[in-house]
N, CA, C and O atoms as CSV, one atom per row, in Angstrom:
chain,resi,resn,atom,element,x,y,z
A,1,MET,N,N,-20.824,121.163,-84.712
A,1,MET,CA,C,-21.087,120.439,-85.927
A,1,MET,C,C,-20.449,119.054,-85.886
A,1,MET,O,O,-21.045,118.070,-86.324
A,2,GLN,N,N,-19.258,118.993,-85.366
A,2,GLN,CA,C,-18.549,117.722,-85.257
A,2,GLN,C,C,-19.307,116.766,-84.333
A,2,GLN,O,O,-19.375,115.569,-84.613
A,3,ALA,N,N,-19.866,117.265,-83.258
A,3,ALA,CA,C,-20.598,116.434,-82.305
A,3,ALA,C,C,-21.846,115.849,-82.959
A,3,ALA,O,O,-22.191,114.692,-82.719
A,4,VAL,N,N,-22.517,116.640,-83.778
A,4,VAL,CA,C,-23.716,116.165,-84.470
A,4,VAL,C,C,-23.345,115.069,-85.462
A,4,VAL,O,O,-24.046,114.064,-85.580
A,5,LYS,N,N,-22.241,115.269,-86.173
A,5,LYS,CA,C,-21.781,114.281,-87.149
A,5,LYS,C,C,-21.435,112.965,-86.445
A,5,LYS,O,O,-21.792,111.891,-86.927
A,6,GLU,N,N,-20.744,113.050,-85.313
A,6,GLU,CA,C,-20.387,111.847,-84.554
A,6,GLU,C,C,-21.640,111.146,-84.029
A,6,GLU,O,O,-21.732,109.918,-84.038
A,7,LYS,N,N,-22.601,111.948,-83.572
A,7,LYS,CA,C,-23.834,111.360,-83.057
A,7,LYS,C,C,-24.577,110.623,-84.169
A,7,LYS,O,O,-25.112,109.539,-83.935
A,8,LEU,N,N,-24.619,111.190,-85.371
A,8,LEU,CA,C,-25.260,110.529,-86.506
A,8,LEU,C,C,-24.531,109.235,-86.869
A,8,LEU,O,O,-25.165,108.225,-87.174
A,9,GLN,N,N,-23.210,109.271,-86.836
A,9,GLN,CA,C,-22.434,108.065,-87.121
A,9,GLN,C,C,-22.707,106.990,-86.070
A,9,GLN,O,O,-22.849,105.812,-86.396
A,10,ASP,N,N,-22.777,107.410,-84.809
A,10,ASP,CA,C,-23.078,106.460,-83.734
A,10,ASP,C,C,-24.481,105.862,-83.918
A,10,ASP,O,O,-24.686,104.663,-83.726
A,11,MET,N,N,-25.432,106.713,-84.290
A,11,MET,CA,C,-26.795,106.227,-84.506
A,11,MET,C,C,-26.843,105.231,-85.665
A,11,MET,O,O,-27.541,104.219,-85.594
A,12,ASN,N,N,-26.100,105.524,-86.728
A,12,ASN,CA,C,-26.043,104.597,-87.863
A,12,ASN,C,C,-25.405,103.268,-87.453
A,12,ASN,O,O,-25.863,102.201,-87.863
A,13,ALA,N,N,-24.362,103.337,-86.654
A,13,ALA,CA,C,-23.691,102.120,-86.188
A,13,ALA,C,C,-24.635,101.294,-85.314
A,13,ALA,O,O,-24.691,100.069,-85.431
A,14,ILE,N,N,-25.372,101.974,-84.442
A,14,ILE,CA,C,-26.330,101.277,-83.577
A,14,ILE,C,C,-27.434,100.640,-84.425
A,14,ILE,O,O,-27.837,99.504,-84.173
A,15,ARG,N,N,-27.917,101.369,-85.422
A,15,ARG,CA,C,-28.967,100.848,-86.297
A,15,ARG,C,C,-28.482,99.612,-87.046
A,15,ARG,O,O,-29.213,98.629,-87.163
A,16,LYS,N,N,-27.257,99.659,-87.550
A,16,LYS,CA,C,-26.691,98.501,-88.249
A,16,LYS,C,C,-26.526,97.313,-87.304
A,16,LYS,O,O,-26.809,96.173,-87.674
A,17,ALA,N,N,-26.066,97.586,-86.088
A,17,ALA,CA,C,-25.882,96.510,-85.107
A,17,ALA,C,C,-27.223,95.868,-84.761
A,17,ALA,O,O,-27.323,94.646,-84.650
A,18,LYS,N,N,-28.251,96.698,-84.591
A,18,LYS,CA,C,-29.579,96.163,-84.290
A,18,LYS,C,C,-30.109,95.329,-85.458
A,18,LYS,O,O,-30.701,94.270,-85.252
A,19,ALA,N,N,-29.894,95.809,-86.674
A,19,ALA,CA,C,-30.357,95.071,-87.852
A,19,ALA,C,C,-29.648,93.721,-87.952
A,19,ALA,O,O,-30.271,92.708,-88.269
A,20,GLU,N,N,-28.351,93.714,-87.683
A,20,GLU,CA,C,-27.598,92.455,-87.706
A,20,GLU,C,C,-28.094,91.508,-86.620
A,20,GLU,O,O,-28.227,90.306,-86.846
A,21,ALA,N,N,-28.364,92.058,-85.444
A,21,ALA,CA,C,-28.862,91.231,-84.341
A,21,ALA,C,C,-30.232,90.642,-84.685
A,21,ALA,O,O,-30.503,89.475,-84.402
A,22,ARG,N,N,-31.095,91.464,-85.301
A,22,ARG,CA,C,-32.414,90.967,-85.709
A,22,ARG,C,C,-32.285,89.864,-86.757
A,22,ARG,O,O,-32.978,88.848,-86.685
A,23,ALA,N,N,-31.408,90.065,-87.718
A,23,ALA,CA,C,-31.216,89.057,-88.763
A,23,ALA,C,C,-30.681,87.755,-88.169
A,23,ALA,O,O,-31.113,86.666,-88.549
A,24,GLU,N,N,-29.744,87.876,-87.242
A,24,GLU,CA,C,-29.181,86.690,-86.591
A,24,GLU,C,C,-30.254,85.959,-85.777
A,24,GLU,O,O,-30.343,84.732,-85.810
A,25,GLU,N,N,-31.060,86.726,-85.053
A,25,GLU,CA,C,-32.130,86.123,-84.254
A,25,GLU,C,C,-33.156,85.434,-85.157
A,25,GLU,O,O,-33.647,84.351,-84.835
A,26,LYS,N,N,-33.475,86.064,-86.285
A,26,LYS,CA,C,-34.419,85.469,-87.226
A,26,LYS,C,C,-33.866,84.157,-87.778
A,26,LYS,O,O,-34.597,83.173,-87.896
A,27,ALA,N,N,-32.584,84.142,-88.114
A,27,ALA,CA,C,-31.960,82.922,-88.622
A,27,ALA,C,C,-31.978,81.821,-87.565
A,27,ALA,O,O,-32.237,80.659,-87.881
A,28,GLU,N,N,-31.704,82.182,-86.312
A,28,GLU,CA,C,-31.732,81.196,-85.228
A,28,GLU,C,C,-33.139,80.637,-85.033
A,28,GLU,O,O,-33.309,79.442,-84.789
A,29,LYS,N,N,-34.150,81.508,-85.142
A,29,LYS,CA,C,-35.534,81.047,-85.015
A,29,LYS,C,C,-35.894,80.090,-86.146
A,29,LYS,O,O,-36.567,79.084,-85.919
A,30,GLU,N,N,-35.448,80.397,-87.363
A,30,GLU,CA,C,-35.726,79.519,-88.501
A,30,GLU,C,C,-35.055,78.162,-88.316
A,30,GLU,O,O,-35.641,77.125,-88.628
A,31,ILE,N,N,-33.824,78.172,-87.807
A,31,ILE,CA,C,-33.116,76.913,-87.554
A,31,ILE,C,C,-33.843,76.110,-86.485
A,31,ILE,O,O,-34.012,74.898,-86.620
A,32,ALA,N,N,-34.275,76.785,-85.422
A,32,ALA,CA,C,-35.001,76.093,-84.352
A,32,ALA,C,C,-36.314,75.511,-84.877
A,32,ALA,O,O,-36.686,74.394,-84.519
A,33,LYS,N,N,-37.012,76.262,-85.720
A,33,LYS,CA,C,-38.264,75.767,-86.298
A,33,LYS,C,C,-37.993,74.568,-87.194
A,33,LYS,O,O,-38.743,73.593,-87.165
A,34,ALA,N,N,-36.941,74.628,-87.981
A,34,ALA,CA,C,-36.596,73.501,-88.851
A,34,ALA,C,C,-36.268,72.263,-88.026
A,34,ALA,O,O,-36.664,71.154,-88.384
A,35,ARG,N,N,-35.546,72.449,-86.922
A,35,ARG,CA,C,-35.224,71.313,-86.049
A,35,ARG,C,C,-36.495,70.703,-85.463
A,35,ARG,O,O,-36.623,69.481,-85.382
A,36,MET,N,N,-37.427,71.551,-85.058
A,36,MET,CA,C,-38.688,71.052,-84.509
A,36,MET,C,C,-39.477,70.291,-85.575
A,36,MET,O,O,-40.065,69.247,-85.294
A,37,ASP,N,N,-39.485,70.820,-86.796
A,37,ASP,CA,C,-40.184,70.143,-87.888
A,37,ASP,C,C,-39.553,68.781,-88.178
A,37,ASP,O,O,-40.259,67.798,-88.402
A,38,VAL,N,N,-38.233,68.732,-88.172
A,38,VAL,CA,C,-37.536,67.463,-88.408
A,38,VAL,C,C,-37.854,66.476,-87.292
A,38,VAL,O,O,-38.122,65.304,-87.558
A,39,ALA,N,N,-37.825,66.935,-86.059
A,39,ALA,CA,C,-38.134,66.054,-84.928
A,39,ALA,C,C,-39.564,65.525,-85.039
A,39,ALA,O,O,-39.822,64.359,-84.741
A,40,HIS,N,N,-40.481,66.373,-85.463
A,40,HIS,CA,C,-41.874,65.956,-85.634
A,40,HIS,C,C,-41.982,64.876,-86.713
A,40,HIS,O,O,-42.661,63.866,-86.524
A,41,GLU,N,N,-41.311,65.094,-87.839
A,41,GLU,CA,C,-41.353,64.118,-88.928
A,41,GLU,C,C,-40.710,62.799,-88.512
A,41,GLU,O,O,-41.191,61.728,-88.884
A,42,VAL,N,N,-39.629,62.872,-87.746
A,42,VAL,CA,C,-38.973,61.649,-87.265
A,42,VAL,C,C,-39.921,60.886,-86.347
A,42,VAL,O,O,-40.018,59.661,-86.424
A,43,ARG,N,N,-40.615,61.610,-85.484
A,43,ARG,CA,C,-41.579,60.960,-84.582
A,43,ARG,C,C,-42.685,60.283,-85.379
A,43,ARG,O,O,-43.056,59.146,-85.088
A,44,LEU,N,N,-43.212,60.976,-86.384
A,44,LEU,CA,C,-44.258,60.382,-87.216
A,44,LEU,C,C,-43.744,59.151,-87.949
A,44,LEU,O,O,-44.460,58.158,-88.081
A,45,ALA,N,N,-42.507,59.215,-88.425
A,45,ALA,CA,C,-41.926,58.066,-89.128
A,45,ALA,C,C,-41.766,56.878,-88.188
A,45,ALA,O,O,-42.034,55.739,-88.571
A,46,LYS,N,N,-41.329,57.140,-86.962
A,46,LYS,CA,C,-41.182,56.049,-85.991
A,46,LYS,C,C,-42.535,55.434,-85.663
A,46,LYS,O,O,-42.654,54.215,-85.549
A,47,GLU,N,N,-43.553,56.275,-85.512
A,47,GLU,CA,C,-44.893,55.759,-85.234
A,47,GLU,C,C,-45.398,54.915,-86.404
A,47,GLU,O,O,-45.983,53.851,-86.202
A,48,ALA,N,N,-45.170,55.393,-87.617
A,48,ALA,CA,C,-45.605,54.639,-88.794
A,48,ALA,C,C,-44.858,53.315,-88.894
A,48,ALA,O,O,-45.441,52.291,-89.252
A,49,GLU,N,N,-43.574,53.340,-88.579
A,49,GLU,CA,C,-42.781,52.109,-88.617
A,49,GLU,C,C,-43.290,51.113,-87.575
A,49,GLU,O,O,-43.378,49.915,-87.847
A,50,ALA,N,N,-43.621,51.603,-86.398
A,50,ALA,CA,C,-44.154,50.722,-85.354
A,50,ALA,C,C,-45.496,50.139,-85.791
A,50,ALA,O,O,-45.769,48.961,-85.556
A,51,ALA,N,N,-46.329,50.955,-86.422
A,51,ALA,CA,C,-47.620,50.465,-86.906
A,51,ALA,C,C,-47.415,49.408,-87.989
A,51,ALA,O,O,-48.124,48.402,-88.019
A,52,MET,N,N,-46.453,49.631,-88.872
A,52,MET,CA,C,-46.169,48.644,-89.916
A,52,MET,C,C,-45.666,47.345,-89.308
A,52,MET,O,O,-46.059,46.265,-89.747
A,53,ASP,N,N,-44.810,47.435,-88.311
A,53,ASP,CA,C,-44.322,46.229,-87.636
A,53,ASP,C,C,-45.482,45.457,-87.025
A,53,ASP,O,O,-45.520,44.228,-87.083
A,54,LEU,N,N,-46.422,46.181,-86.443
A,54,LEU,CA,C,-47.597,45.543,-85.852
A,54,LEU,C,C,-48.422,44.840,-86.929
A,54,LEU,O,O,-48.859,43.705,-86.741
A,55,HIS,N,N,-48.633,45.523,-88.063
A,55,HIS,CA,C,-49.398,44.921,-89.155
A,55,HIS,C,C,-48.690,43.687,-89.716
A,55,HIS,O,O,-49.333,42.685,-90.026
A,56,VAL,N,N,-47.383,43.763,-89.844
A,56,VAL,CA,C,-46.619,42.616,-90.349
A,56,VAL,C,C,-46.731,41.445,-89.380
A,56,VAL,O,O,-46.883,40.298,-89.800
A,57,ALA,N,N,-46.655,41.733,-88.094
A,57,ALA,CA,C,-46.777,40.666,-87.098
A,57,ALA,C,C,-48.168,40.034,-87.154
A,57,ALA,O,O,-48.301,38.812,-87.075
A,58,LYS,N,N,-49.205,40.870,-87.292
A,58,LYS,CA,C,-50.566,40.340,-87.391
A,58,LYS,C,C,-50.720,39.486,-88.648
A,58,LYS,O,O,-51.333,38.419,-88.611
A,59,ALA,N,N,-50.166,39.959,-89.747
A,59,ALA,CA,C,-50.251,39.196,-90.996
A,59,ALA,C,C,-49.523,37.863,-90.850
A,59,ALA,O,O,-50.002,36.838,-91.335
A,60,GLY,N,N,-48.380,37.872,-90.191
A,60,GLY,CA,C,-47.641,36.635,-89.958
A,60,GLY,C,C,-48.445,35.650,-89.129
A,60,GLY,O,O,-48.443,34.451,-89.407
A,61,LYS,N,N,-49.130,36.149,-88.116
A,61,LYS,CA,C,-49.966,35.273,-87.287
A,61,LYS,C,C,-51.112,34.689,-88.102
A,61,LYS,O,O,-51.441,33.511,-87.964
A,62,ARG,N,N,-51.719,35.516,-88.953
A,62,ARG,CA,C,-52.815,35.012,-89.785
A,62,ARG,C,C,-52.317,33.946,-90.753
A,62,ARG,O,O,-52.989,32.938,-90.971
A,63,VAL,N,N,-51.147,34.165,-91.329
A,63,VAL,CA,C,-50.570,33.166,-92.233
A,63,VAL,C,C,-50.321,31.874,-91.477
A,63,VAL,O,O,-50.651,30.793,-91.965
A,64,ASP,N,N,-49.745,31.979,-90.297
A,64,ASP,CA,C,-49.494,30.780,-89.489
A,64,ASP,C,C,-50.799,30.057,-89.170
A,64,ASP,O,O,-50.870,28.831,-89.249
A,65,ASN,N,N,-51.830,30.818,-88.810
A,65,ASN,CA,C,-53.130,30.209,-88.507
A,65,ASN,C,C,-53.707,29.501,-89.731
A,65,ASN,O,O,-54.210,28.383,-89.626
A,66,GLU,N,N,-53.635,30.150,-90.885
A,66,GLU,CA,C,-54.159,29.537,-92.110
A,66,GLU,C,C,-53.366,28.291,-92.480
A,66,GLU,O,O,-53.949,27.279,-92.869
A,67,LEU,N,N,-52.050,28.353,-92.363
A,67,LEU,CA,C,-51.227,27.178,-92.656
A,67,LEU,C,C,-51.556,26.043,-91.701
A,67,LEU,O,O,-51.624,24.881,-92.101
A,68,ALA,N,N,-51.758,26.385,-90.442
A,68,ALA,CA,C,-52.099,25.357,-89.459
A,68,ALA,C,C,-53.448,24.735,-89.796
A,68,ALA,O,O,-53.613,23.522,-89.666
A,69,LYS,N,N,-54.412,25.537,-90.223
A,69,LYS,CA,C,-55.723,25.012,-90.604
A,69,LYS,C,C,-55.599,24.060,-91.787
A,69,LYS,O,O,-56.173,22.971,-91.784
A,70,HIS,N,N,-54.847,24.480,-92.794
A,70,HIS,CA,C,-54.735,23.671,-94.004
A,70,HIS,C,C,-53.938,22.398,-93.761
A,70,HIS,O,O,-54.277,21.346,-94.303
A,71,THR,N,N,-52.907,22.475,-92.971
A,71,THR,CA,C,-52.153,21.252,-92.683
A,71,THR,C,C,-52.997,20.322,-91.835
A,71,THR,O,O,-52.911,19.104,-91.989
A,72,LEU,N,N,-53.811,20.866,-90.944
A,72,LEU,CA,C,-54.714,20.050,-90.134
A,72,LEU,C,C,-55.774,19.410,-91.025
A,72,LEU,O,O,-56.074,18.226,-90.878
A,73,ASP,N,N,-56.346,20.191,-91.953
A,73,ASP,CA,C,-57.347,19.657,-92.881
A,73,ASP,C,C,-56.738,18.588,-93.777
A,73,ASP,O,O,-57.356,17.548,-94.001
A,74,ASN,N,N,-55.549,18.824,-94.289
A,74,ASN,CA,C,-54.890,17.861,-95.170
A,74,ASN,C,C,-54.549,16.581,-94.431
A,74,ASN,O,O,-54.688,15.494,-94.992
A,75,SER,N,N,-54.113,16.682,-93.205
A,75,SER,CA,C,-53.776,15.466,-92.457
A,75,SER,C,C,-55.038,14.686,-92.128
A,75,SER,O,O,-55.006,13.456,-92.140
A,76,ASN,N,N,-56.139,15.349,-91.837
A,76,ASN,CA,C,-57.412,14.670,-91.599
A,76,ASN,C,C,-57.902,14.004,-92.872
A,76,ASN,O,O,-58.399,12.879,-92.826
A,77,ALA,N,N,-57.773,14.671,-93.999
A,77,ALA,CA,C,-58.217,14.105,-95.270
A,77,ALA,C,C,-57.385,12.882,-95.617
A,77,ALA,O,O,-57.922,11.899,-96.128
A,78,ALA,N,N,-56.100,12.921,-95.354
A,78,ALA,CA,C,-55.235,11.781,-95.660
A,78,ALA,C,C,-55.610,10.585,-94.806
A,78,ALA,O,O,-55.615,9.459,-95.304
A,79,THR,N,N,-55.920,10.790,-93.547
A,79,THR,CA,C,-56.312,9.667,-92.689
A,79,THR,C,C,-57.678,9.149,-93.082
A,79,THR,O,O,-57.927,7.948,-92.976
A,80,MET,N,N,-58.570,10.012,-93.531
A,80,MET,CA,C,-59.889,9.566,-93.980
A,80,MET,C,C,-59.752,8.714,-95.232
A,80,MET,O,O,-60.409,7.678,-95.342
A,81,ASP,N,N,-58.903,9.132,-96.192
A,81,ASP,CA,C,-58.699,8.365,-97.417
A,81,ASP,C,C,-58.082,7.012,-97.112
A,81,ASP,O,O,-58.458,6.006,-97.713
A,82,ALA,N,N,-57.157,6.982,-96.203
A,82,ALA,CA,C,-56.510,5.723,-95.864
A,82,ALA,C,C,-57.499,4.781,-95.194
A,82,ALA,O,O,-57.438,3.569,-95.402
A,83,ALA,N,N,-58.395,5.315,-94.405
A,83,ALA,CA,C,-59.357,4.468,-93.700
A,83,ALA,C,C,-60.467,3.993,-94.626
A,83,ALA,O,O,-60.899,2.845,-94.519
A,84,ASN,N,N,-60.939,4.841,-95.527
A,84,ASN,CA,C,-62.100,4.519,-96.359
A,84,ASN,C,C,-61.739,4.101,-97.772
A,84,ASN,O,O,-62.615,3.701,-98.539
A,85,GLY,N,N,-60.504,4.182,-98.118
A,85,GLY,CA,C,-60.116,3.888,-99.490
A,85,GLY,C,C,-60.186,5.148,-100.330
A,85,GLY,O,O,-60.627,6.187,-99.839
A,86,PRO,N,N,-59.768,5.083,-101.571
A,86,PRO,CA,C,-59.759,6.283,-102.415
A,86,PRO,C,C,-61.179,6.733,-102.740
A,86,PRO,O,O,-62.106,5.930,-102.837
A,87,THR,N,N,-61.312,8.038,-102.905
A,87,THR,CA,C,-62.599,8.600,-103.279
A,87,THR,C,C,-62.536,8.989,-104.743
A,87,THR,O,O,-61.572,9.604,-105.201
A,88,TYR,N,N,-63.574,8.622,-105.463
A,88,TYR,CA,C,-63.630,8.947,-106.879
A,88,TYR,C,C,-64.756,9.939,-107.108
A,88,TYR,O,O,-65.822,9.853,-106.498
A,89,THR,N,N,-64.499,10.874,-107.993
A,89,THR,CA,C,-65.532,11.853,-108.329
A,89,THR,C,C,-65.778,11.798,-109.816
A,89,THR,O,O,-64.867,11.506,-110.591
A,90,ALA,N,N,-66.992,12.074,-110.216
A,90,ALA,CA,C,-67.337,12.080,-111.638
A,90,ALA,C,C,-66.971,13.431,-112.219
A,90,ALA,O,O,-67.229,14.475,-111.620
A,91,ASN,N,N,-66.378,13.394,-113.370
A,91,ASN,CA,C,-66.015,14.649,-114.034
A,91,ASN,C,C,-67.005,15.004,-115.081
A,91,ASN,O,O,-66.861,16.030,-115.745
């Protein structure tokens, strides 16, 4: 009878140890999944930031081009006015 009781206690101890091991493994898997999700989000954020930098650079180039066009147009208009005299328009 004593041997059966000890065997049952051993089986209960083994069952508890296995349950604890499963719970620990599950927690480790959840942590690993969370780390992977965070790494994925960080990668997406870096890609989005790089895309934004590219868009900002393109916008800056367009602004520079437009400013260059307008300053070129204004300087041409000023030389035309100086050469031909003032231009008057009817209102």
